[in-house]
C-alpha positions in Angstrom: -13.6 7.1 -21.5 -17.3 6.6 -20.7 -19.6 9.4 -19.6 -20.1 8.2 -16.0 -16.4 8.0 -15.4 -15.8 11.4 -17.0 -18.4 12.9 -14.7 -16.9 11.2 -11.7 -13.5 12.6 -12.4 -14.8 16.1 -13.0 -16.8 16.1 -9.8 -14.0 14.5 -7.8 -11.6 17.1 -9.0 -13.8 19.9 -7.8 -14.0 18.3 -4.4 -10.3 17.8 -4.3 -9.7 21.5 -5.1 -11.9 22.5 -2.3 -10.1 20.3 0.2 -6.6 20.8 -1.1 -5.4 23.4 1.3 -6.3 21.3 4.4 -5.2 18.0 2.8 -1.8 19.2 1.9 -1.2 20.3 5.5 -1.9 16.8 6.8 1.0 15.2 8.7 1.7 11.5 9.2 0.5 10.2 12.5 3.1 8.8 14.8 3.3 5.0 15.1 1.2 3.4 17.8 1.4 0.1 19.6 -0.1 -3.0 18.2 -3.9 -3.4 18.8 -5.0 -5.3 21.9 -4.9 -9.0 21.3 -2.5 -8.7 18.3 -0.5 -11.9 17.7 3.2 -11.9 18.5 5.5 -11.3 15.6 7.0 -14.2 13.7 9.9 -14.3 11.2 10.1 -15.7 7.7 13.6 -16.2 6.5 14.8 -16.8 2.9 18.5 -16.6 2.3 19.7 -13.2 3.5 16.1 -11.9 3.9 14.4 -11.9 7.3 10.8 -10.6 7.4 9.0 -9.8 10.6 5.3 -10.5 10.2 2.0 -11.1 12.0 -0.7 -13.6 11.0 -4.1 -13.7 12.7 -7.6 -14.9 11.8 -9.0 -17.8 9.9 -10.9 -16.3 6.9 -9.8 -15.6 3.4 -6.2 -14.4 3.4 -5.8 -10.6 3.3 -2.3 -9.2 2.9 -2.1 -5.8 4.6 0.7 -3.4 3.5 1.4 -0.6 6.0 2.1 3.0 4.9 5.1 5.0 5.8 7.2 4.8 2.7 10.5 2.9 3.1 10.0 3.1 6.8 6.8 1.1 6.6 6.2 -0.9 9.7 3.2 -2.7 11.3 2.6 -0.1 14.0 1.9 2.5 11.3 -1.3 0.7 10.5 -2.9 2.4 13.5 -3.8 5.4 11.3 -6.1 6.4 9.6 -7.8 3.1 10.5 -6.2 -0.2 11.5 -7.3 -3.0 9.2 -6.0 -5.6 11.7 -8.9 -4.4 13.9 -11.5 -3.7 11.2 -11.1 -6.9 9.3 -10.0 -9.4 12.1 -13.4 -11.1 12.3 -13.7 -11.6 8.6 -10.2 -12.4 7.2 -6.9 -14.0 7.9 -4.9 -10.8 8.3 -1.2 -11.0 7.3 1.1 -8.0 7.6 4.8 -7.3 7.9 7.5 -4.7 8.5 9.0 -3.6 5.2 12.5 -4.9 4.5 15.1 -2.5 6.0 12.5 -0.1 7.5 14.4 1.8 10.2 11.9 1.2 13.0 11.1 -2.4 12.0 12.6 -5.8 12.4 12.7 -6.9 8.7 16.1 -6.9 7.0 17.8 -8.0 3.8 20.1 -6.9 1.0 19.7 -3.5 -0.7 18.9 -4.7 -4.3 20.0 -1.7 -6.2 19.0 -2.9 -9.7 15.5 -4.1 -8.7 14.1 -2.2 -5.7 10.4 -2.6 -6.3 10.7 -6.2 -7.3 12.8 -7.0 -4.2 10.0 -5.8 -2.0 7.4 -7.7 -4.0 9.6 -10.8 -3.7 9.2 -10.4 0.1 5.4 -10.1 -0.1 4.9 -13.1 -2.4 7.6 -15.1 -0.5 5.7 -14.5 2.7 2.5 -15.8 1.2 4.3 -18.8 -0.2 5.8 -19.4 3.2 2.3 -19.5 4.7 1.0 -21.8 2.1 -1.3 -19.2 0.6 -2.0 -19.1 -3.1 -4.9 -16.7 -3.7 -5.4 -13.6 -1.5 -6.8 -10.1 -1.3 -4.6 -7.1 -0.5 -5.0 -3.7 1.1 -2.2 -1.3 1.0 -1.6 2.3 2.3 0.7 4.9 0.9 3.6 3.0 -0.7 1.3 0.1 -0.6 -0.4 1.5 -3.8 2.7 1.0 -6.0 3.3 -2.3 -4.3 -0.2 -3.4 -5.2 0.3 -2.6 -8.8 3.6 -4.5 -8.8 1.9 -7.5 -7.2 -0.9 -7.3 -9.9 1.7 -7.1 -12.6 3.7 -10.1 -11.3 1.0 -12.4 -9.9 -2.3 -11.4 -11.5 -3.8 -14.8 -11.0 -3.2 -14.9 -7.2 -4.8 -11.6 -6.2 -8.6 -11.6 -6.2 -9.2 -8.0 -5.1 -7.1 -5.0 -4.1 -7.8 -1.9 -2.0 -5.4 1.0 -2.6 -5.7 3.5 0.3 -4.2 7.0 0.1 -1.8 5.7 -2.6 1.6 7.2 -3.4 2.2 8.4 -7.0 4.4 10.6 -9.1 3.6 14.3 -8.9 5.2 16.1 -11.9 5.5 19.4 -10.0 7.5 17.7 -7.3 9.5 15.1 -9.3 12.2 14.3 -6.7 9.9 14.3 -3.7 10.4 10.6 -2.8 14.0 10.6 -3.6 14.7 13.6 -1.5 12.6 12.5 1.4 14.3 9.1 1.6 17.8 10.5 1.2 17.2 12.3 4.4 14.5 10.4 6.2 15.5 6.8 5.5 19.0 6.4 4.1 21.1 8.0 6.9 19.6 5.9 9.7 19.9 2.7 7.6 23.6 3.3 7.0 24.2 3.9 10.7 22.6 0.5 11.4 24.1 -1.4 8.5 27.8 -0.6 8.1 27.9 -2.7 4.9 25.5 -0.2 3.2 26.8 3.2 2.1 25.0 6.4 1.1 26.3 5.9 -2.4 24.4 2.6 -2.5 21.3 4.3 -1.0 21.5 7.0 -3.7 21.7 4.4 -6.5 18.8 2.4 -4.9 16.6 5.5 -4.7 17.5 6.7 -8.1 16.4 3.3 -9.6 13.3 3.3 -7.5 12.0 6.8 -7.8 13.8 8.6 -10.7 14.6 6.0 -13.4 10.9 5.5 -14.2 9.4 8.5 -12.6 5.8 8.5 -13.7 2.2 7.5 -12.7 2.3 4.8 -10.0 6.0 3.9 -10.5 5.5 0.2 -10.9 3.0 -0.2 -13.7 2.2 1.5 -17.0 -1.1 3.0 -17.9 -1.5 0.3 -20.5 -1.2 -2.4 -17.8 -3.7 -0.6 -15.6 -6.1 -0.3 -18.5 -5.8 -4.1 -19.1 -6.0 -5.2 -15.5 -9.0 -7.4 -14.8 -8.6 -7.5 -11.0 -11.2 -5.5 -9.0 -9.5 -2.5 -7.4 -11.0 -0.1 -4.9 -9.1 3.3 -4.7 -9.4 5.4 -1.6 -7.8 8.7 -2.7 -5.9 11.2 -0.7 -4.4 14.6 -1.7 -1.1 15.4 0.1 2.2 15.8 -1.8 3.1 12.1 -1.6 -0.5 10.9 -2.3 -1.6 12.8 -5.5 -5.3 12.8 -6.0 -4.8 13.2 -9.8 -2.9 9.9 -10.0 -5.4 8.0 -7.8 -8.3 9.2 -10.0 -6.4 8.4 -13.2 -6.2 4.8 -12.0 -9.9 4.8 -11.3 -10.6 6.0 -14.8 -8.3 3.5 -16.5 -8.8 0.3 -14.6 -11.8 -1.5 -16.0 -12.9 -3.0 -12.7 -12.2 0.0 -10.4 -14.3 1.5 -7.7 -13.6 4.7 -5.7 -14.4 5.6 -2.2 -15.9 8.9 -0.9 -13.5 11.8 -0.9 -12.3 13.2 1.3 -12.6 10.2 3.6 -10.1 10.9 6.4 -11.4 14.3 7.5 -13.5 15.0 9.3 -12.9 11.8 11.3 -16.6 10.9 11.2 -16.1 10.0 7.5 -13.6 7.2 8.2 -16.1 4.6 9.3 -18.1 5.2 6.0 -14.9 4.6 4.0 -14.2 1.4 6.0 -17.7 0.2 5.3 -17.1 0.7 1.6 -13.9 -1.3 1.9 -15.8 -4.1 3.7 -18.5 -4.1 1.0 -16.0 -4.2 -1.8 -14.1 -7.1 -0.4 -17.2 -9.0 0.5 -18.3 -8.7 -3.2 -15.1 -10.0 -4.6 -13.6 -12.3 -2.1 -14.7 -16.0 -2.4 -16.3 -17.6 0.7 -14.0 -20.1 2.3 -14.4 -22.9 4.8 -13.9 -21.5 8.2 -14.4 -17.9 7.1 -16.2 -15.7 9.6 -17.2 -13.1 7.1 -20.3 -11.2 8.2 -23.5 -11.0 6.2 
């Protein structure tokens, strides 16, 4: 570990400790309507999978993964900032409801033996459907683990990644995601989908969150250490978004950058973090014909 990164981690940890009491009290914001001028939703269908998505803009493709855990839907992008608004003049913005999110319109089988890969199939399949090879990605919350699975499975397709308030494993709360989804996702899914049982949900969540419960869930530390894709991490520190894991990623990934922290509170800091994300993407995304990227 080099001296600069060691200093960064030490300083960041002190800031995190000072902000922890307020950060842990943060609550998820309620979903909001799509931004004015947002395109109507479309559907990508492959076999039994049906993905509701939006596609707007003409610049370099940017896959946007909403937060919200397994209930991740496009309206949840409204907070803490909406990348569909912030990046609409610079990139072709593609986003979607997560498969089987209760408030969304995407649906498909519950693939018990490969939960993370099933969702990544949907992300890559959507980009294939749109004829997109290389793209950048920004993901919130559960989007952090999804990004690392995308980088693991399709490293040559992703030119840069922004991981905002990423989810990660917290040793002192080892069943957090399992417990939350057993009560906040599974029961409503079973009500909507009579072919799915709570026993199936339990097996799915066990495989997803308990079988390999560590770090970012979808990639090992050795993989992150070897990853050559530029990654900007925008840390958070609430139970589901552990600061320690976010900063460990920063320390391990050879082409990582990190935003200011805290960046969501006070609200005046959010535009600064958004500018950092713009600068990061501008530095690593190739110019394309028809792109309206700003100077």
